[in-house]
C-alpha positions, -999 to +999 in steps of 0.1 A: +000+000-001+012+035-009+024+055+022+002+083+010-030+062+007-059+071+031-074+045+053-106+047+074-108+029+107-144+021+118-155-002+146-170-037+137-207-035+136-211-066+157-182-064+182-175-027+185-138-034+181-116-014+156-101-034+128-068-015+120-058-021+086-033-003+065-009+002+093+019+015+071-003+043+057+007+079+066-019+093+092-030+128+087-049+155+106-087+155+101-098+178+073-104+213+086-085+206+119-050+221+117-018+218+134-001+250+147+036+246+143+062+262+166+071+292+140+034+302+137+026+294+174+049+323+183+026+346+166-003+331+185+014+336+218+022+372+211-014+379+202-030+359+231-006+377+255-018+411+241-054+398+245-050+388+281-033+421+290-063+442+276-089+419+293-073+425+325-073+462+321-111+460+319-115+436+350-126+405+330-113+372+346-107+338+331-133+311+333-131+275+318-157+252+308-156+217+291-155+215+254-182+187+254-217+196+267-251+178+265-267+184+232-299+199+244-279+229+258-270+240+222-304+232+208-321+254+235-296+282+234-287+286+197-321+276+182-333+244+166-336+258+131-303+275+130-276+264+106-253+255+136-278+230+151-292+217+117-260+211+099-228+220+117-227+204+151-204+174+159-230+153+179-225+118+192-240+093+216-218+086+247-210+048+246-214+044+284-243+066+292-261+067+260-267+104+264-263+127+234-232+150+235-218+177+213-185+192+209-192+230+215-198+250+184-197+282+204-188+293+240-217+314+253-241+286+260-216+267+281-206+299+301-242+306+309-248+269+319-219+271+343-230+306+357-264+290+365-251+258+379-225+275+402-248+304+410-220+327+398-239+360+396-257+356+430-235+382+449-225+404+420-224+407+382-194+390+366-170+400+338-154+367+324-135+355+294-127+319+279-103+309+252-101+275+234-112+254+206-148+253+190-162+228+165-184+233+135-187+209+105-183+235+077-166+235+044-129+244+053-117+276+037-093+304+046-101+317+081-130+291+085-120+257+099-139+228+114-118+231+146-113+268+152-103+288+182-118+318+199-116+342+227-149+347+242-159+376+265-192+378+286-204+405+309-232+387+331-257+407+351-253+441+334-284+456+319-274+490+304-257+500+271-226+510+291-213+474+292-221+470+254-199+501+247-173+489+270-168+456+252-164+476+219-140+502+234-121+472+248-116+457+213-108+491+198-080+493+224-068+458+215-067+468+177-046+498+184-022+478+207-017+453+177-013+479+151-047+471+134-068+501+141-069+511+105-078+478+093-109+470+112-142+488+113-172+486+136-209+479+126-237+480+150-275+474+150-304+466+173-327+437+167-350+447+195-368+426+221-388+396+216-421+413+209-406+436+185-389+408+166-421+388+163-438+418+147-408+423+124-407+387+116-443+387+104-435+417+082-404+400+069-422+368+060-448+388+041-423+408+021-401+378+011-431+359+002-439+386-023-403+382-037-400+345-032-389+341-068-358+361-061-347+340-030-321+313-033-328+278-020-314+284+013-333+316+018-365+299+008-359+273+035-354+300+061-384+319+051-409+304+076-384+293+101-358+320+107-364+349+082-340+372+100-312+350+087-321+358+051-309+393+058-274+379+065-271+362+032-239+369+012-256+360-021-250+392-042-279+382-066-303+388-036-287+423-025-315+443-040-343+424-025-327+424+009-321+461+008-358+466+002-369+445+032-386+462+062-361+474+089-363+463+125-349+496+135-382+512+124-401+490+148-381+495+180-401+505+211-391+532+235-368+511+257-350+493+229-346+527+211-332+544+243-308+515+248-295+518+212-293+556+213-274+554+246-250+530+230-243+552+202-237+583+225-213+563+245-192+552+215-192+588+202-181+600+236-152+574+235-141+585+199-151+551+184-161+554+147-191+530+138-217+523+111-253+515+119-262+486+095-299+478+098-292+445+081-267+433+106-280+402+124-261+374+143-266+336+134-277+325+168-312+328+181-304+341+217-295+378+207-315+407+215-311+444+214-275+453+204-256+433+180-222+443+166-194+431+143-159+442+138-149+436+101-120+438+079-118+438+041-083+421+041-096+385+045-119+382+017-153+367+024-144+357+061-140+394+071-157+393+106-130+390+132-151+397+163-188+399+170-216+397+195-243+415+213-267+412+241-286+381+252-308+391+280-332+361+277-308+333+276-304+327+314-342+320+316-341+300+285-318+276+302-335+273+334-319+303+354-332+335+368-335+364+346-301+379+340-290+405+314-258+398+296-237+410+267-206+393+250-187+385+219-165+360+203-132+367+185-117+342+160-079+336+167-073+321+133-086+351+115-067+375+137-035+355+131-042+359+093-048+396+097-017+401+118+003+382+092-011+403+064-001+435+083+034+421+087+033+413+124+050+383+138+063+367+169+098+354+165+098+329+194+136+330+191+159+326+221+183+354+231+213+331+230+222+296+219+250+280+241+276+259+219+302+240+239+328+212+234+346+194+261+336+181+296+347+212+315+330+234+289+297+214+292+297+219+328+303+255+327+278+258+297+251+244+320+258+269+348+258+298+324+225+287+308+207+283+343+222+316+355+208+335+324+174+319+328+173+329+364+174+364+351+145+359+326+166+353+295+155+327+270+186+304+263+188+273+244+216+249+254+230+228+227+223+189+232+235+161+212+273+166+208+290+175+176+318+199+168+317+237+169+310+241+132+278+219+133+267+236+165+271+270+151+249+260+121+221+251+146+227+283+166+221+303+135+191+281+126+176+289+160+175+326+151+191+334+184+207+370+187+240+356+202+259+324+202+277+317+234+308+298+227+325+277+254+354+254+250+377+240+277+400+270+271+371+294+279+362+272+308+397+274+323+398+313+320+362+318+333+350+335+302+324+329+275+327+338+238+298+360+228+293+361+189+265+383+174+244+362+149+219+388+137+242+417+130+278+422+122+303+421+149+333+401+161+333+375+188+344+388+221+353+373+254+333+382+285+338+372+321+311+348+333+300+373+360+297+401+334+278+381+310+243+388+321+248+425+319+265+423+286+236+404+270+210+427+286+227+458+272+228+441+238+191+431+240+181+466+248+203+483+220 
């Protein structure tokens, strides 16, 4: 069998045991579920560190929930007639309990479930964030994968537009910190409260029924189940009929309108530019009032890098007490693509790579490496033997700024050879005690 051949391992229908055939075949990652290799992971780490710093500035704390939940959680929270529930969830029956379980397709439902189960908002409202993988069975394409990663932010127990604005201001700060402020724009909308959406839904159905000939197959399927989602269609052939549809903004009651006007005033006060997009909806059923998206035109069709809104009814929907809430999700893969496009990167390179030859040199090299690490400096100590020439090649390949050269002669004299690798310069001998200061000065230069 060719080593490139694909094999499928399925349990025997009667015994439930796996019949492993084609053991010489090369195994590959599942389609749409990607490896993140060390060079790329360095950029992920730089981005994640920046995100955590900004979250902390606004008082958001980390919360972690399982990646597997009972399937009814997502059906009740997201909506039975959404694309996520109907077509995209990874759902399976647990072999031991028989209950239906699902890999989380989004994070908000699990966070609300945890908040209800642990009475998290009993004493005070909570600002929390989560990071990790989500799973949706979609057609893989650039920036859209079957296992994807998100940062998810939720403010639980806050009723006013001030926390809606806070989350958008938080993201604006993050874009500035990452050097992306000119690349991402904010769109906002209000989809009102439940009664306002019901009235709007009836108007939408009546309107689209009159124009059913112009709808694509997917929109005709949604017409009587989730007509709001027709407004989110990316089919350019339907743009004119969608533009003519009734606007929910025209049906907002006094409270929803005041909330939306308050949000706009707070964003203007903070100097955050935004567009009001009356066609903006979100793909999950639990949203109400504020919805928003941060969008870029640098990633093609997958231009939304962060989006969310209010979901004031979700706690009750999942069996908890009425609790207002607002949150958003941010796609890490899309942000990495955007950072790479903007020329950002995270080197992941050590400050120094220690090469050594000889027993005395090896002993000193170990002491030197640990001493520098004690001072917070990233140092790679060569392992595996070899001569100076081959070790220097590995030092250069590591992208370290310096090679620290130690032979038995240097060990006898208590010095280390410091050779610049990323800029011109001759190797110099530095006393072991003076080495940390010398490297720190070079790093700051």
